[in-house]
Every structure is written in C-alpha cells, then in structure tokens.
C-alpha positions as CSV (number, residue, x, y, z in Angstrom):
1,M,64.6,-23.9,-19.3
2,I,61.8,-26.3,-20.4
3,K,59.1,-23.9,-19.2
4,Q,60.7,-21.0,-21.0
5,K,60.8,-23.1,-24.2
6,H,57.2,-24.1,-23.8
7,N,56.2,-20.5,-23.2
8,M,58.1,-19.4,-26.3
9,G,56.3,-22.1,-28.3
10,N,52.9,-20.8,-27.0
11,K,53.8,-17.3,-28.0
12,L,54.9,-18.4,-31.4
13,R,51.8,-20.5,-31.9
14,S,49.6,-17.6,-30.8
15,F,51.4,-15.3,-33.2
16,F,50.8,-17.6,-36.2
17,Y,47.3,-18.4,-35.2
18,L,46.4,-14.7,-34.9
19,F,48.3,-13.9,-38.2
20,I,46.3,-16.6,-40.1
21,L,43.0,-15.4,-38.5
22,L,43.7,-11.7,-39.4
23,I,44.7,-12.7,-43.0
24,F,41.4,-14.6,-43.3
25,V,39.4,-11.6,-42.0
26,W,41.3,-9.3,-44.3
27,F,40.5,-11.3,-47.4
28,A,36.9,-11.8,-46.2
29,F,36.4,-8.0,-45.9
30,T,38.3,-6.9,-49.0
31,S,37.2,-9.7,-51.3
32,S,40.2,-8.9,-53.5
33,F,43.4,-10.7,-54.5
34,D,45.1,-7.8,-56.3
35,I,48.8,-7.8,-55.5
36,Q,48.6,-4.5,-53.5
37,E,45.7,-5.8,-51.5
38,V,47.5,-9.0,-50.7
39,I,50.7,-7.3,-49.7
40,T,48.8,-4.7,-47.6
41,G,46.8,-7.5,-45.9
42,I,50.0,-9.5,-45.1
43,L,51.8,-6.4,-43.7
44,V,48.8,-5.2,-41.6
45,S,48.2,-8.7,-40.3
46,L,51.9,-9.1,-39.5
47,V,52.1,-5.8,-37.6
48,L,48.9,-6.5,-35.7
49,S,50.0,-10.0,-34.8
50,L,53.3,-8.7,-33.4
51,F,51.6,-6.3,-31.1
52,L,48.5,-8.3,-30.2
53,S,49.7,-11.9,-29.9
54,K,50.5,-11.6,-26.2
55,T,47.0,-10.3,-25.5
56,F,45.5,-12.9,-27.8
57,N,47.3,-15.6,-25.8
58,E,46.1,-14.2,-22.5
59,L,42.4,-14.3,-23.6
60,G,42.6,-18.1,-23.4
61,F,42.2,-19.1,-27.1
62,P,43.3,-22.7,-27.5
63,P,45.9,-23.6,-30.1
64,F,44.6,-24.3,-33.5
65,S,44.2,-27.9,-34.6
66,I,42.5,-29.6,-37.6
67,K,39.8,-31.1,-35.2
68,R,39.1,-27.6,-33.7
69,G,38.9,-26.1,-37.2
70,F,36.4,-28.8,-38.4
71,F,34.3,-28.3,-35.3
72,F,34.4,-24.5,-35.7
73,L,33.1,-24.8,-39.3
74,T,30.4,-27.2,-38.1
75,Y,29.5,-24.8,-35.3
76,F,29.4,-21.9,-37.7
77,I,26.9,-23.8,-39.9
78,V,24.8,-24.7,-36.9
79,L,24.8,-21.1,-35.7
80,L,23.7,-19.8,-39.1
81,W,20.9,-22.4,-39.3
82,E,19.7,-21.5,-35.8
83,I,19.8,-17.8,-36.7
84,I,17.7,-18.4,-39.8
85,K,15.2,-20.6,-37.9
86,A,14.9,-18.0,-35.1
87,N,14.4,-15.2,-37.6
88,F,11.4,-17.0,-39.1
89,D,10.0,-17.8,-35.7
90,V,10.2,-14.2,-34.5
91,A,8.8,-12.9,-37.8
92,Y,5.8,-15.4,-37.4
93,R,5.2,-14.0,-33.9
94,I,5.3,-10.4,-35.1
95,I,2.8,-10.9,-38.0
96,H,0.5,-13.3,-36.2
97,P,-2.7,-11.4,-35.2
98,K,-2.5,-12.5,-31.6
99,M,1.3,-12.1,-31.3
100,P,1.9,-15.3,-29.4
101,I,4.8,-14.4,-27.1
102,K,5.5,-15.1,-23.5
103,P,8.6,-13.1,-22.6
104,G,10.6,-13.9,-19.6
105,I,14.0,-14.5,-18.0
106,V,15.4,-18.0,-17.6
107,I,18.6,-19.5,-16.4
108,I,20.7,-22.0,-18.3
109,K,23.7,-23.9,-17.0
110,T,26.9,-24.5,-18.9
111,K,29.7,-27.0,-18.5
112,L,32.1,-24.7,-20.3
113,K,35.1,-23.8,-18.1
114,S,37.0,-21.0,-19.9
115,N,35.7,-17.5,-20.0
116,I,36.2,-17.2,-23.7
117,A,34.1,-20.3,-24.3
118,K,31.3,-18.9,-22.1
119,L,31.5,-15.6,-24.0
120,A,31.2,-17.4,-27.3
121,L,28.1,-19.3,-26.0
122,A,26.6,-16.1,-24.7
123,N,27.1,-14.3,-28.0
124,S,25.7,-17.3,-30.0
125,I,22.6,-17.1,-27.9
126,T,22.3,-13.4,-28.3
127,L,22.8,-13.6,-32.1
128,T,19.8,-15.9,-32.3
129,P,16.7,-13.7,-32.5
130,G,14.3,-14.2,-29.7
131,T,17.0,-14.7,-27.0
132,F,19.4,-12.3,-25.3
133,T,22.1,-13.1,-22.8
134,L,21.9,-10.7,-19.9
135,D,24.6,-12.0,-17.6
136,I,27.1,-14.8,-17.1
137,R,27.6,-15.9,-13.5
138,D,30.0,-18.8,-13.0
139,D,28.3,-21.7,-14.8
140,Q,24.9,-20.0,-15.3
141,L,23.7,-17.7,-18.0
142,L,20.8,-15.4,-17.5
143,I,18.7,-15.3,-20.7
144,H,15.8,-13.1,-21.8
145,W,13.6,-15.3,-24.0
146,I,10.8,-14.0,-26.2
147,N,8.6,-17.2,-25.7
148,V,9.4,-19.0,-22.5
149,K,8.4,-22.6,-22.9
150,T,9.6,-23.8,-19.5
151,T,11.3,-22.5,-16.4
152,D,13.2,-25.7,-15.6
153,I,16.9,-25.0,-15.8
154,E,17.8,-28.4,-17.4
155,E,15.1,-28.1,-20.0
156,D,16.0,-24.5,-20.8
157,T,19.6,-25.5,-21.1
158,K,18.7,-28.2,-23.7
159,I,16.5,-25.9,-25.7
160,I,18.7,-22.7,-25.7
161,G,22.3,-23.6,-25.1
162,E,23.1,-27.3,-25.8
163,K,23.0,-26.9,-29.6
164,F,26.0,-24.5,-29.4
165,E,27.7,-25.8,-26.3
166,K,28.5,-29.3,-27.6
167,Y,30.6,-27.7,-30.4
168,L,32.1,-25.0,-28.2
169,R,33.3,-27.5,-25.7
170,I,35.5,-29.2,-28.4
171,I,36.6,-25.9,-29.9
172,F,37.7,-24.1,-26.7
173,E,38.6,-26.9,-24.2
C-alpha cells in the first residue's frame, strides 16, 4: 500500500514537472502571451504530459526542487559562458596563419551515476566548440579534442568535464 502510494506520488510529480517544463518551452518558442496562445500551450502541454509522464519518469529525471532549479540556472550560465569562450578559441585557431591545432582523442572520467546525467555531460561537452563526445562507457567518456593539451585522464577530466559535472552532480543525483 505504501509503495503504491509512493509510486503514485512519483507519477504525479513527474506529470507536474513535465507539464511545467513543456509550458516553459512553449512560451520560450512562441514568445506570446495572447490568450489563444496561452490556452493552446496549456492544452498541448497537458495532453503531452498525460501521455509522456511515464516515459519521462523512466528516463531517470530527478524530482524538481528549488536547489536543483538554482543549480540548473547556474549550470546553464556556465554552459553559455564556456560555449562563448570556446567559440572565440576555435575562431582564433581558424584565422591564425599557422592554425595551431593538435587534434586527438582523450578519455575523461565521470563520477556521475545516472545515464541521464552522463548524457547531459556528454551533450554539454559536445555543445562546446572544439570538443565532441564520441562514446560513453561506464564512467568514461571518449572525447575528440581540437587541441589536446594533455593525455592524462585526471588532467583531461579537470579541463574538459569538471566545470559541468560539479553542477550536474547536484541537478541529477
């Protein structure tokens, strides 16, 4: 009885979490608060949440909390900043007459446990120009790096992954 009640609470939490997320995405894409847009957004988000909340729960997303929300916003700002810095770095390498690159494949380790957290880390690395996640194997990520500075796993982890992982650890686990 208690397990069934807990399971129902998780389903309800997943439904509301997904509903709020979909509403946010709707308003971000439409940029409109006209009454017909708002009603349509609510209805579409409601229907999608009804059908997708079970799948959403199975993906391993953690329940929403103020702490996770704060760390997600902080992570998002850090991600944007890293993308901007990496864009300038790659642009410099392209316009430099000698094109100072040293491409290669490196391995970084992660302490993240959930698959969804590892996926978020891999996507964060790939979104940053100059790096591309090739594969995830257990606690290791295989990364193509435009300018390999070291081949030491610990050092590579600090340079490439740690700036994202410290936030993702709190958000997803």
